[in-house]
Backbone and ligand atoms as CSV (ligand in chain L), in Angstrom:
chain,resi,resn,atom,element,x,y,z
A,1,UNK,N,N,-114.861,23.941,52.262
A,1,UNK,CA,C,-114.474,23.854,50.860
A,1,UNK,C,C,-115.665,23.439,49.985
A,2,UNK,N,N,-116.513,22.555,50.508
A,2,UNK,CA,C,-117.684,22.138,49.730
A,2,UNK,C,C,-118.615,23.314,49.479
A,3,UNK,N,N,-118.898,24.068,50.524
A,3,UNK,CA,C,-119.754,25.253,50.377
A,3,UNK,C,C,-119.115,26.263,49.423
A,4,UNK,N,N,-117.825,26.444,49.576
A,4,UNK,CA,C,-117.073,27.377,48.736
A,4,UNK,C,C,-117.220,26.997,47.261
A,5,UNK,N,N,-117.078,25.696,46.981
A,5,UNK,CA,C,-117.169,25.219,45.599
A,5,UNK,C,C,-118.601,25.229,45.074
A,6,UNK,N,N,-119.523,24.667,45.863
A,6,UNK,CA,C,-120.888,24.451,45.375
A,6,UNK,C,C,-121.727,25.729,45.356
A,7,UNK,N,N,-121.396,26.675,46.199
A,7,UNK,CA,C,-122.184,27.915,46.250
A,7,UNK,C,C,-121.434,29.112,45.662
A,8,UNK,N,N,-120.267,29.409,46.201
A,8,UNK,CA,C,-119.570,30.623,45.755
A,8,UNK,C,C,-119.073,30.488,44.325
A,9,UNK,N,N,-118.336,29.429,44.028
A,9,UNK,CA,C,-117.839,29.261,42.654
A,9,UNK,C,C,-119.011,29.114,41.686
A,10,UNK,N,N,-120.012,28.375,42.098
A,10,UNK,CA,C,-121.186,28.185,41.241
A,10,UNK,C,C,-121.834,29.524,40.869
A,11,UNK,N,N,-121.871,30.446,41.798
A,11,UNK,CA,C,-122.474,31.749,41.527
A,11,UNK,C,C,-121.695,32.501,40.449
A,12,UNK,N,N,-120.372,32.410,40.482
A,12,UNK,CA,C,-119.575,33.074,39.438
A,12,UNK,C,C,-119.888,32.473,38.063
A,13,UNK,N,N,-119.997,31.173,38.004
A,13,UNK,CA,C,-120.292,30.505,36.724
A,13,UNK,C,C,-121.675,30.905,36.225
A,14,UNK,N,N,-122.646,30.883,37.115
A,14,UNK,CA,C,-124.019,31.243,36.739
A,14,UNK,C,C,-124.075,32.679,36.222
A,15,UNK,N,N,-123.419,33.590,36.921
A,15,UNK,CA,C,-123.447,35.004,36.523
A,15,UNK,C,C,-122.658,35.248,35.239
A,16,UNK,N,N,-121.551,34.519,35.057
A,16,UNK,CA,C,-120.791,34.644,33.814
A,16,UNK,C,C,-121.625,34.164,32.634
A,17,UNK,N,N,-122.269,33.018,32.787
A,17,UNK,CA,C,-123.113,32.500,31.706
A,17,UNK,C,C,-124.236,33.468,31.368
A,18,UNK,N,N,-124.813,34.090,32.388
A,18,UNK,CA,C,-125.880,35.068,32.141
A,18,UNK,C,C,-125.336,36.267,31.380
A,19,UNK,N,N,-124.154,36.737,31.756
A,19,UNK,CA,C,-123.560,37.901,31.091
A,19,UNK,C,C,-123.254,37.599,29.623
A,20,UNK,N,N,-122.845,36.367,29.333
A,20,UNK,CA,C,-122.435,35.995,27.973
A,20,UNK,C,C,-123.580,35.432,27.127
A,21,UNK,N,N,-124.772,35.369,27.705
A,21,UNK,CA,C,-125.892,34.694,27.032
A,21,UNK,C,C,-126.138,35.235,25.626
A,22,UNK,N,N,-125.976,36.532,25.440
A,22,UNK,CA,C,-126.267,37.150,24.137
A,22,UNK,C,C,-125.024,37.353,23.280
A,23,UNK,N,N,-123.926,36.723,23.676
A,23,UNK,CA,C,-122.648,36.927,22.970
A,23,UNK,C,C,-122.014,35.586,22.572
A,24,UNK,N,N,-122.544,34.970,21.525
A,24,UNK,CA,C,-122.065,33.634,21.146
A,24,UNK,C,C,-120.572,33.587,20.808
A,25,UNK,N,N,-120.028,34.678,20.270
A,25,UNK,CA,C,-118.596,34.682,19.949
A,25,UNK,C,C,-117.760,34.538,21.220
A,26,UNK,N,N,-118.169,35.239,22.278
A,26,UNK,CA,C,-117.444,35.140,23.544
A,26,UNK,C,C,-117.669,33.790,24.208
A,27,UNK,N,N,-118.895,33.281,24.090
A,27,UNK,CA,C,-119.211,31.983,24.700
A,27,UNK,C,C,-118.357,30.859,24.102
A,28,UNK,N,N,-117.937,31.057,22.860
A,28,UNK,CA,C,-117.134,30.029,22.186
A,28,UNK,C,C,-115.668,30.087,22.590
A,29,UNK,N,N,-115.280,31.144,23.316
A,29,UNK,CA,C,-113.866,31.325,23.670
A,29,UNK,C,C,-113.506,30.647,24.982
A,30,UNK,N,N,-112.218,30.349,25.116
A,30,UNK,CA,C,-111.656,29.865,26.368
A,30,UNK,C,C,-111.704,30.984,27.411
A,31,UNK,N,N,-112.029,30.652,28.652
A,31,UNK,CA,C,-112.158,31.676,29.689
A,31,UNK,C,C,-110.835,32.416,29.929
A,32,UNK,N,N,-109.723,31.731,29.792
A,32,UNK,CA,C,-108.434,32.404,29.986
A,32,UNK,C,C,-108.236,33.495,28.940
A,33,UNK,N,N,-108.611,33.212,27.705
A,33,UNK,CA,C,-108.466,34.196,26.633
A,33,UNK,C,C,-109.374,35.397,26.869
A,34,UNK,N,N,-110.555,35.158,27.380
A,34,UNK,CA,C,-111.480,36.266,27.671
A,34,UNK,C,C,-110.910,37.144,28.781
A,35,UNK,N,N,-110.488,36.517,29.860
A,35,UNK,CA,C,-109.997,37.266,31.027
A,35,UNK,C,C,-108.710,38.027,30.698
A,36,UNK,N,N,-107.887,37.443,29.830
A,36,UNK,CA,C,-106.625,38.090,29.463
A,36,UNK,C,C,-106.822,39.234,28.469
A,37,UNK,N,N,-108.022,39.330,27.907
A,37,UNK,CA,C,-108.297,40.340,26.873
A,37,UNK,C,C,-109.626,41.042,27.145
A,38,UNK,N,N,-109.782,41.571,28.334
A,38,UNK,CA,C,-111.053,42.188,28.713
A,38,UNK,C,C,-111.419,43.377,27.834
A,39,UNK,N,N,-110.413,43.969,27.204
A,39,UNK,CA,C,-110.683,45.127,26.358
A,39,UNK,C,C,-111.583,44.816,25.175
A,40,UNK,N,N,-111.664,43.569,24.772
A,40,UNK,CA,C,-112.524,43.206,23.640
A,40,UNK,C,C,-113.944,42.874,24.085
A,41,UNK,N,N,-114.156,42.818,25.386
A,41,UNK,CA,C,-115.500,42.517,25.900
A,41,UNK,C,C,-116.339,43.789,25.854
A,42,UNK,N,N,-117.560,43.714,25.342
A,42,UNK,CA,C,-118.398,44.921,25.253
A,42,UNK,C,C,-118.558,45.621,26.610
A,43,UNK,N,N,-118.607,46.948,26.558
A,43,UNK,CA,C,-118.736,47.742,27.784
A,43,UNK,C,C,-119.883,47.262,28.667
A,44,UNK,N,N,-120.989,46.890,28.030
A,44,UNK,CA,C,-122.206,46.559,28.779
A,44,UNK,C,C,-122.017,45.395,29.746
A,45,UNK,N,N,-121.075,44.514,29.442
A,45,UNK,CA,C,-120.899,43.324,30.293
A,45,UNK,C,C,-119.480,43.205,30.836
A,46,UNK,N,N,-118.617,44.205,30.596
A,46,UNK,CA,C,-117.205,44.040,30.962
A,46,UNK,C,C,-116.995,43.842,32.467
A,47,UNK,N,N,-117.687,44.616,33.289
A,47,UNK,CA,C,-117.508,44.465,34.735
A,47,UNK,C,C,-118.023,43.110,35.206
A,48,UNK,N,N,-119.157,42.683,34.662
A,48,UNK,CA,C,-119.685,41.359,35.022
A,48,UNK,C,C,-118.706,40.258,34.640
A,49,UNK,N,N,-118.111,40.397,33.457
A,49,UNK,CA,C,-117.159,39.384,32.989
A,49,UNK,C,C,-115.872,39.442,33.810
A,50,UNK,N,N,-115.418,40.647,34.133
A,50,UNK,CA,C,-114.215,40.783,34.961
A,50,UNK,C,C,-114.410,40.083,36.314
A,51,UNK,N,N,-115.514,40.375,36.970
A,51,UNK,CA,C,-115.735,39.829,38.313
A,51,UNK,C,C,-116.061,38.340,38.291
A,52,UNK,N,N,-116.962,37.949,37.410
A,52,UNK,CA,C,-117.422,36.561,37.422
A,52,UNK,C,C,-116.562,35.638,36.571
A,53,UNK,N,N,-116.036,36.148,35.449
A,53,UNK,CA,C,-115.082,35.364,34.667
A,53,UNK,C,C,-113.782,35.196,35.430
A,54,UNK,N,N,-113.330,36.287,36.054
A,54,UNK,CA,C,-112.144,36.198,36.911
A,54,UNK,C,C,-112.379,35.239,38.064
A,55,UNK,N,N,-113.560,35.314,38.666
A,55,UNK,CA,C,-113.881,34.408,39.774
A,55,UNK,C,C,-113.891,32.955,39.341
A,56,UNK,N,N,-114.492,32.689,38.191
A,56,UNK,CA,C,-114.517,31.315,37.677
A,56,UNK,C,C,-113.102,30.804,37.397
A,57,UNK,N,N,-112.301,31.601,36.726
A,57,UNK,CA,C,-110.950,31.169,36.367
A,57,UNK,C,C,-110.069,31.009,37.614
A,58,UNK,N,N,-110.120,31.977,38.516
A,58,UNK,CA,C,-109.313,31.890,39.739
A,58,UNK,C,C,-109.652,30.619,40.527
A,59,UNK,N,N,-110.944,30.368,40.690
A,59,UNK,CA,C,-111.338,29.189,41.470
A,59,UNK,C,C,-111.001,27.888,40.745
A,60,UNK,N,N,-111.081,27.896,39.427
A,60,UNK,CA,C,-110.728,26.681,38.677
A,60,UNK,C,C,-109.268,26.305,38.915
A,61,UNK,N,N,-108.399,27.307,38.947
A,61,UNK,CA,C,-106.981,27.052,39.239
A,61,UNK,C,C,-106.828,26.602,40.689
A,62,UNK,N,N,-107.537,27.283,41.564
A,62,UNK,CA,C,-107.477,26.998,43.014
A,62,UNK,C,C,-107.793,25.520,43.289
A,63,UNK,N,N,-108.925,25.025,42.774
A,63,UNK,CA,C,-109.316,23.622,43.033
A,63,UNK,C,C,-108.303,22.657,42.434
A,64,UNK,N,N,-107.781,23.012,41.263
A,64,UNK,CA,C,-106.889,22.087,40.558
A,64,UNK,C,C,-105.521,21.974,41.215
A,65,UNK,N,N,-105.200,22.907,42.102
A,65,UNK,CA,C,-103.890,22.845,42.751
A,65,UNK,C,C,-103.995,22.406,44.206
A,66,UNK,N,N,-105.127,21.773,44.552
A,66,UNK,CA,C,-105.274,21.198,45.895
A,66,UNK,C,C,-105.748,19.768,45.762
A,67,UNK,N,N,-105.568,18.991,46.832
A,67,UNK,CA,C,-106.079,17.642,46.822
A,67,UNK,C,C,-105.646,16.879,48.043
A,68,UNK,N,N,-106.261,15.704,48.261
A,68,UNK,CA,C,-105.865,14.879,49.401
A,68,UNK,C,C,-104.407,14.434,49.262
A,69,UNK,N,N,-103.748,14.287,50.365
A,69,UNK,CA,C,-102.359,13.847,50.316
A,69,UNK,C,C,-101.409,14.934,49.883
A,70,UNK,N,N,-101.876,16.163,49.868
A,70,UNK,CA,C,-101.000,17.270,49.525
A,70,UNK,C,C,-100.121,17.627,50.706
A,71,UNK,N,N,-99.561,18.768,50.623
A,71,UNK,CA,C,-98.818,19.236,51.783
A,71,UNK,C,C,-97.410,19.641,51.473
A,72,UNK,N,N,-96.759,20.132,52.478
A,72,UNK,CA,C,-95.450,20.738,52.336
A,72,UNK,C,C,-95.500,22.003,53.162
A,73,UNK,N,N,-94.405,22.653,53.300
A,73,UNK,CA,C,-94.400,23.773,54.234
A,73,UNK,C,C,-93.737,25.045,53.751
A,74,UNK,N,N,-94.005,25.503,52.522
A,74,UNK,CA,C,-93.501,26.820,52.166
A,74,UNK,C,C,-94.137,27.877,53.072
A,75,UNK,N,N,-93.355,28.763,53.561
A,75,UNK,CA,C,-93.884,29.809,54.438
A,75,UNK,C,C,-93.250,31.129,54.037
A,76,UNK,N,N,-93.541,32.153,54.797
A,76,UNK,CA,C,-92.853,33.419,54.580
A,76,UNK,C,C,-93.605,34.353,53.684
A,77,UNK,N,N,-92.995,34.703,52.543
A,77,UNK,CA,C,-93.490,35.829,51.745
A,77,UNK,C,C,-94.913,35.629,51.263
A,78,UNK,N,N,-95.243,34.421,50.809
A,78,UNK,CA,C,-96.574,34.154,50.266
A,78,UNK,C,C,-97.628,34.393,51.341
A,79,UNK,N,N,-97.393,33.839,52.533
A,79,UNK,CA,C,-98.345,33.992,53.641
A,79,UNK,C,C,-98.441,35.457,54.048
A,80,UNK,N,N,-97.319,36.126,54.134
A,80,UNK,CA,C,-97.337,37.542,54.538
A,80,UNK,C,C,-98.099,38.385,53.520
A,81,UNK,N,N,-97.908,38.091,52.240
A,81,UNK,CA,C,-98.614,38.844,51.203
A,81,UNK,C,C,-100.111,38.587,51.287
A,82,UNK,N,N,-100.497,37.326,51.488
A,82,UNK,CA,C,-101.917,36.995,51.605
A,82,UNK,C,C,-102.549,37.632,52.830
A,83,UNK,N,N,-101.825,37.613,53.920
A,83,UNK,CA,C,-102.345,38.209,55.152
A,83,UNK,C,C,-102.507,39.712,55.001
A,84,UNK,N,N,-101.728,40.307,54.111
A,84,UNK,CA,C,-101.757,41.750,53.947
A,84,UNK,C,C,-102.775,42.272,52.953
A,85,UNK,N,N,-103.505,41.380,52.285
A,85,UNK,CA,C,-104.530,41.832,51.342
A,85,UNK,C,C,-105.629,42.546,52.118
A,86,UNK,N,N,-105.927,43.775,51.736
A,86,UNK,CA,C,-106.989,44.520,52.399
A,86,UNK,C,C,-108.310,44.171,51.733
A,87,UNK,N,N,-109.222,43.624,52.505
A,87,UNK,CA,C,-110.507,43.234,51.932
A,87,UNK,C,C,-110.394,41.917,51.194
A,88,UNK,N,N,-111.151,41.779,50.111
A,88,UNK,CA,C,-111.249,40.512,49.394
A,88,UNK,C,C,-110.274,40.456,48.237
A,89,UNK,N,N,-109.645,39.316,48.058
A,89,UNK,CA,C,-108.725,39.174,46.944
A,89,UNK,C,C,-108.003,37.848,46.983
A,90,UNK,N,N,-106.881,37.814,46.293
A,90,UNK,CA,C,-106.096,36.597,46.135
A,90,UNK,C,C,-104.618,36.906,46.311
A,91,UNK,N,N,-103.868,35.892,46.715
A,91,UNK,CA,C,-102.410,35.958,46.679
A,91,UNK,C,C,-101.939,34.872,45.710
A,92,UNK,N,N,-101.014,35.239,44.849
A,92,UNK,CA,C,-100.587,34.333,43.772
A,92,UNK,C,C,-99.070,34.229,43.681
A,93,UNK,N,N,-98.599,33.053,43.344
A,93,UNK,CA,C,-97.264,32.877,42.783
A,93,UNK,C,C,-97.466,32.877,41.274
A,94,UNK,N,N,-96.799,33.812,40.585
A,94,UNK,CA,C,-97.004,33.950,39.142
A,94,UNK,C,C,-95.670,33.851,38.421
A,95,UNK,N,N,-95.745,33.540,37.132
A,95,UNK,CA,C,-94.588,33.648,36.255
A,95,UNK,C,C,-94.721,34.957,35.482
A,96,UNK,N,N,-93.741,35.824,35.647
A,96,UNK,CA,C,-93.741,37.124,34.972
A,96,UNK,C,C,-92.679,37.106,33.877
A,97,UNK,N,N,-92.952,36.342,32.833
A,97,UNK,CA,C,-92.058,36.275,31.690
A,97,UNK,C,C,-90.617,36.037,32.100
A,98,UNK,N,N,-89.721,36.821,31.512
A,98,UNK,CA,C,-88.287,36.649,31.773
A,98,UNK,C,C,-87.898,37.068,33.182
A,99,UNK,N,N,-88.777,37.797,33.866
A,99,UNK,CA,C,-88.486,38.209,35.247
A,99,UNK,C,C,-88.642,37.053,36.228
A,100,UNK,N,N,-89.225,35.960,35.755
A,100,UNK,CA,C,-89.330,34.773,36.599
A,100,UNK,C,C,-90.506,34.805,37.552
A,101,UNK,N,N,-90.368,34.077,38.641
A,101,UNK,CA,C,-91.458,33.915,39.594
A,101,UNK,C,C,-91.562,35.131,40.505
A,102,UNK,N,N,-92.804,35.513,40.772
A,102,UNK,CA,C,-93.074,36.620,41.689
A,102,UNK,C,C,-94.310,36.287,42.512
A,103,UNK,N,N,-94.404,36.903,43.671
A,103,UNK,CA,C,-95.619,36.807,44.473
A,103,UNK,C,C,-96.360,38.128,44.336
A,104,UNK,N,N,-97.636,38.024,43.958
A,104,UNK,CA,C,-98.446,39.226,43.779
A,104,UNK,C,C,-99.784,39.032,44.480
A,105,UNK,N,N,-100.433,40.128,44.802
A,105,UNK,CA,C,-101.802,40.063,45.293
A,105,UNK,C,C,-102.700,40.767,44.291
A,106,UNK,N,N,-103.936,40.304,44.206
A,106,UNK,CA,C,-104.909,40.873,43.276
A,106,UNK,C,C,-106.197,41.135,44.046
A,107,UNK,N,N,-106.870,42.258,43.780
A,107,UNK,CA,C,-108.122,42.548,44.482
A,107,UNK,C,C,-109.310,41.797,43.881
A,108,UNK,N,N,-110.322,41.596,44.701
A,108,UNK,CA,C,-111.606,41.047,44.248
A,108,UNK,C,C,-111.394,39.731,43.508
A,109,UNK,N,N,-111.946,39.608,42.280
A,109,UNK,CA,C,-111.719,38.399,41.482
A,109,UNK,C,C,-110.826,38.710,40.282
A,110,UNK,N,N,-110.030,39.749,40.355
A,110,UNK,CA,C,-109.100,40.022,39.266
A,110,UNK,C,C,-108.128,38.858,39.124
A,111,UNK,N,N,-107.762,38.576,37.879
A,111,UNK,CA,C,-106.876,37.463,37.564
A,111,UNK,C,C,-105.496,37.977,37.201
A,112,UNK,N,N,-104.442,37.248,37.557
A,112,UNK,CA,C,-103.105,37.633,37.085
A,112,UNK,C,C,-103.028,37.760,35.561
A,113,UNK,N,N,-103.858,36.995,34.847
A,113,UNK,CA,C,-103.851,37.089,33.383
A,113,UNK,C,C,-104.199,38.504,32.919
A,114,UNK,N,N,-104.966,39.243,33.739
A,114,UNK,CA,C,-105.328,40.612,33.367
A,114,UNK,C,C,-104.100,41.523,33.351
A,115,UNK,N,N,-103.033,41.102,34.034
A,115,UNK,CA,C,-101.793,41.881,34.105
A,115,UNK,C,C,-100.704,41.276,33.228
A,116,UNK,N,N,-101.056,40.286,32.401
A,116,UNK,CA,C,-100.058,39.620,31.576
A,116,UNK,C,C,-99.189,38.643,32.334
A,117,UNK,N,N,-99.649,38.238,33.533
A,117,UNK,CA,C,-98.904,37.297,34.369
A,117,UNK,C,C,-99.564,35.920,34.288
A,118,UNK,N,N,-98.761,34.870,34.415
A,118,UNK,CA,C,-99.308,33.520,34.374
A,118,UNK,C,C,-99.391,32.955,35.794
A,119,UNK,N,N,-100.598,32.697,36.298
A,119,UNK,CA,C,-100.725,32.165,37.661
A,119,UNK,C,C,-100.234,30.727,37.759
A,120,UNK,N,N,-99.418,30.468,38.784
A,120,UNK,CA,C,-98.912,29.116,39.022
A,120,UNK,C,C,-99.701,28.457,40.154
A,121,UNK,N,N,-99.816,29.150,41.268
A,121,UNK,CA,C,-100.649,28.671,42.373
A,121,UNK,C,C,-101.124,29.899,43.143
A,122,UNK,N,N,-102.360,29.835,43.632
A,122,UNK,CA,C,-102.892,30.981,44.346
A,122,UNK,C,C,-103.837,30.556,45.445
A,123,UNK,N,N,-103.985,31.434,46.406
A,123,UNK,CA,C,-104.912,31.165,47.498
A,123,UNK,C,C,-105.938,32.293,47.589
A,124,UNK,N,N,-107.163,31.880,47.802
A,124,UNK,CA,C,-108.326,32.753,47.892
A,124,UNK,C,C,-108.392,33.319,49.304
A,125,UNK,N,N,-108.267,34.630,49.467
A,125,UNK,CA,C,-108.344,35.211,50.814
A,125,UNK,C,C,-109.618,36.042,51.019
A,126,UNK,N,N,-110.649,35.745,50.235
A,126,UNK,CA,C,-111.974,36.269,50.567
A,126,UNK,C,C,-112.405,35.625,51.893
A,127,UNK,N,N,-113.174,36.337,52.674
A,127,UNK,CA,C,-113.642,35.760,53.946
A,127,UNK,C,C,-114.409,34.462,53.739
A,128,UNK,N,N,-115.116,34.336,52.599
A,128,UNK,CA,C,-115.903,33.111,52.388
A,128,UNK,C,C,-115.007,31.877,52.321
A,129,UNK,N,N,-113.717,32.065,52.049
A,129,UNK,CA,C,-112.806,30.921,51.939
A,129,UNK,C,C,-112.424,30.348,53.299
A,130,UNK,N,N,-112.496,31.138,54.340
A,130,UNK,CA,C,-111.959,30.666,55.626
A,130,UNK,C,C,-112.814,30.940,56.844
A,131,UNK,N,N,-113.868,31.732,56.714
A,131,UNK,CA,C,-114.535,32.217,57.913
A,131,UNK,C,C,-115.248,31.113,58.696
A,132,UNK,N,N,-115.799,30.127,58.012
A,132,UNK,CA,C,-116.516,29.057,58.718
A,132,UNK,C,C,-115.595,28.299,59.664
A,133,UNK,N,N,-114.379,28.042,59.213
A,133,UNK,CA,C,-113.453,27.231,60.011
A,133,UNK,C,C,-112.501,28.070,60.842
A,134,UNK,N,N,-111.986,29.119,60.271
A,134,UNK,CA,C,-110.913,29.888,60.929
A,134,UNK,C,C,-111.389,31.229,61.468
A,135,UNK,N,N,-112.715,31.486,61.347
A,135,UNK,CA,C,-113.272,32.762,61.799
A,135,UNK,C,C,-112.485,33.924,61.193
A,136,UNK,N,N,-112.044,34.846,62.012
A,136,UNK,CA,C,-111.387,36.043,61.507
A,136,UNK,C,C,-109.868,35.904,61.380
A,137,UNK,N,N,-109.350,34.712,61.660
A,137,UNK,CA,C,-107.886,34.562,61.718
A,137,UNK,C,C,-107.362,34.066,60.359
A,138,UNK,N,N,-107.261,34.978,59.422
A,138,UNK,CA,C,-106.850,34.637,58.063
A,138,UNK,C,C,-105.476,33.952,58.042
A,139,UNK,N,N,-104.580,34.374,58.903
A,139,UNK,CA,C,-103.230,33.801,58.895
A,139,UNK,C,C,-103.253,32.300,59.196
A,140,UNK,N,N,-104.149,31.854,60.067
A,140,UNK,CA,C,-104.255,30.410,60.345
A,140,UNK,C,C,-104.665,29.646,59.093
A,141,UNK,N,N,-105.614,30.214,58.363
A,141,UNK,CA,C,-106.045,29.597,57.101
A,141,UNK,C,C,-104.884,29.540,56.114
A,142,UNK,N,N,-104.193,30.660,55.951
A,142,UNK,CA,C,-103.078,30.706,55.004
A,142,UNK,C,C,-102.012,29.666,55.351
A,143,UNK,N,N,-101.715,29.526,56.612
A,143,UNK,CA,C,-100.680,28.565,57.018
A,143,UNK,C,C,-101.141,27.123,56.862
A,144,UNK,N,N,-102.392,26.822,57.212
A,144,UNK,CA,C,-102.863,25.435,57.126
A,144,UNK,C,C,-103.212,25.034,55.697
A,145,UNK,N,N,-103.488,26.020,54.836
A,145,UNK,CA,C,-103.829,25.730,53.438
A,145,UNK,C,C,-102.726,24.949,52.721
A,146,UNK,N,N,-101.478,25.137,53.131
A,146,UNK,CA,C,-100.377,24.402,52.486
A,146,UNK,C,C,-100.555,22.900,52.603
A,147,UNK,N,N,-101.290,22.440,53.627
A,147,UNK,CA,C,-101.499,20.998,53.803
A,147,UNK,C,C,-102.361,20.385,52.707
A,148,UNK,N,N,-103.006,21.228,51.899
A,148,UNK,CA,C,-103.885,20.724,50.832
A,148,UNK,C,C,-103.306,20.939,49.447
A,149,UNK,N,N,-102.184,21.607,49.361
A,149,UNK,CA,C,-101.645,21.920,48.030
A,149,UNK,C,C,-101.130,20.658,47.349
A,150,UNK,N,N,-101.528,20.497,46.123
A,150,UNK,CA,C,-101.070,19.381,45.284
A,150,UNK,C,C,-99.877,19.877,44.474
A,151,UNK,N,N,-98.687,19.541,44.954
A,151,UNK,CA,C,-97.481,20.103,44.333
A,151,UNK,C,C,-97.220,19.554,42.942
A,152,UNK,N,N,-97.720,18.357,42.652
A,152,UNK,CA,C,-97.578,17.839,41.281
A,152,UNK,C,C,-98.338,18.739,40.309
A,153,UNK,N,N,-99.537,19.147,40.711
A,153,UNK,CA,C,-100.338,20.030,39.866
A,153,UNK,C,C,-99.656,21.385,39.701
A,154,UNK,N,N,-99.117,21.898,40.785
A,154,UNK,CA,C,-98.422,23.194,40.738
A,154,UNK,C,C,-97.197,23.105,39.827
A,155,UNK,N,N,-96.433,22.025,39.960
A,155,UNK,CA,C,-95.243,21.846,39.137
A,155,UNK,C,C,-95.613,21.746,37.661
A,156,UNK,N,N,-96.720,21.079,37.387
A,156,UNK,CA,C,-97.182,20.967,35.988
A,156,UNK,C,C,-97.553,22.331,35.422
A,157,UNK,N,N,-98.225,23.141,36.228
A,157,UNK,CA,C,-98.578,24.475,35.773
A,157,UNK,C,C,-97.308,25.296,35.483
A,158,UNK,N,N,-96.290,25.122,36.315
A,158,UNK,CA,C,-95.041,25.861,36.115
A,158,UNK,C,C,-94.321,25.396,34.857
A,159,UNK,N,N,-94.189,24.087,34.706
A,159,UNK,CA,C,-93.447,23.596,33.533
A,159,UNK,C,C,-94.188,23.938,32.238
A,160,UNK,N,N,-95.513,24.002,32.299
A,160,UNK,CA,C,-96.296,24.426,31.121
A,160,UNK,C,C,-96.065,25.906,30.854
A,161,UNK,N,N,-96.032,26.699,31.914
A,161,UNK,CA,C,-95.908,28.164,31.769
A,161,UNK,C,C,-94.552,28.569,31.200
A,162,UNK,N,N,-93.506,27.840,31.542
A,162,UNK,CA,C,-92.167,28.252,31.077
A,162,UNK,C,C,-91.866,27.808,29.660
A,163,UNK,N,N,-92.740,26.982,29.058
A,163,UNK,CA,C,-92.495,26.532,27.679
A,163,UNK,C,C,-92.736,27.671,26.690
L,1,MN,MN,MN,-113.705,32.045,46.678
C-alpha cells in the first residue's frame, strides 16, 4: 500500500499537474468537476486528464475508505465483478440516482463520475495494487481487502451522495 500510494498515485498527480500547467482555469477547479465534465477539457490534454485525473480521483476515494481497524465481510457480487475485470481497472459500488446502488466496473483509470454515477466505495484491481503481496491471485486480494475498509467513511460517502 505504501508503494502504491507513494509511487503509483504520485505519478498520476505529477502527470495531471503537468497536463494542466498551461490551463489556469482548469487548475482552479475541483478534480471531481473536471473528471465529470471531460468534454470541456481541451482535446490536446483530454486523454492525459482522463487517465491521470481519473487516477488521482479514484485513488483519493480508495485511500479515504480504508484504514486500521476496518473490516467486515461483504462478499459475492462485488468480488465477482472485480475478479472479472479484464486487464486494469476498478470495481465500484456506486449510487445511480433514483436507480439506487449498483456495482459497476470501469476500465483503466476511468471514474464513475464520467458516467454520471457517484462512487461510494471502490477497489483498485490494477496488478500494481496486489501483485507484490498476492502475486497473480486477484481474488485473494479482493477478499482480504474488506479487512481494511473503513465503513464509517463509506457510510458518510453514501449519506452525502443521497442528499
Ligand atoms: Mn492504483
